[in-house]
N, C-alpha and C positions, 0 to 999 in steps of 0.2 A: 038254506038256499037249495034250489032245485038242482039235482045232479045233471039233468039234461041241459039246463041253462048254463051251468058252469062248463060242461063239456063243449057246448057250442061256442062259448066265449073263448075257450082255450084254442079251439080249432081256428076261430077267426083271427086270434092273435098270431098263431103260427102261420096262417096264410098271408097276413100282412107283413110278417117278418120276412117271409120268403120273397114277397114282392119287393120289399125295400132293400134287403141286404144280400140275398142270395142270387140275384139276377146276374147271369154270366154274360152280360152284354159288353163286348169290348168297346172302350171309348178311344176314339182316334184323337190323339193330341197333336198330330202333325209332325213334321220333321223337327229333330232336336239337334242343337249344336253342343259340342263338348264345352266344358268350362274353359279350357285353354283357348279354344277358338273364339269364345265370347270375350275373353280378356284381350286377345290380339285385335279384335275388330272394334272394341269400345274405346274411344279416345278419352284421355284424362281431361277433365274439365274442372279446374280448381274454382273454389268459391270466390265471388267478387269481394272487393274490399268492403262494400256496404253490408253485405251479408255477414262477413266476419265481424264487423263492428257491432251489428245488431245482436249477434250471438254472444259476443263478449259482454255487451251491456246487459242483456237478459240474464246471463250467467252471474254477473256481479250482483245484480239485484236479488237473485235467488240466494246467493251466498250470504248477503247482508241480512236478508229476512231470516235465514236459518240461524245466524249468529244472534240476532235480536230475540228470536223465539227461545233459543237455548239460554240466553242471559236472563230473560224474564221468567223462565219456568223453574228457577232454582228454589232453594228452600225459602220459605216465607219467614219474616221476622215475627217473633211472638207478639201477641196483642198486649198492650200495656195493662197492668193491673189497675183497678180503680183505686182512687185515693181512699185511705182508711177513714171510716166514719161517714162516707158518702155512698148512699145506695141509689143507683139510677132508677128513675121512675119510668114506667111504661104508660104514663098518662098522655093523652092527646095534647097538642100545643094549646096554650092558653088556659090550662088548668092550674091548679095550685102549685105545680112544679115539683122538683125532686124533694124527697123526704130526707131530712138531716137527722142522723142518729148520733147521739152523744155516747162516747165510749168511756 
């Protein structure tokens, strides 16, 4: 890689960094209230009965789905062993069928 190209890229990156992050322009956010003043001036507004009922319903559904997911994700039962003397066939339907082996 050309050293002049890499030097110019490095200078360009530094210039953009300065533009983005090192700008000392103060940002006016306006007057601020203290937390205590905000608490005093904000009235308490409890949730309505409808909103409470909806939240309880949704919460109950979520809990039931969680329980269902946990119950069905437990250890699986082992697959049954094939009957002795019977070898399953991988033939398509309608063929001769499974092969029976005498032991």
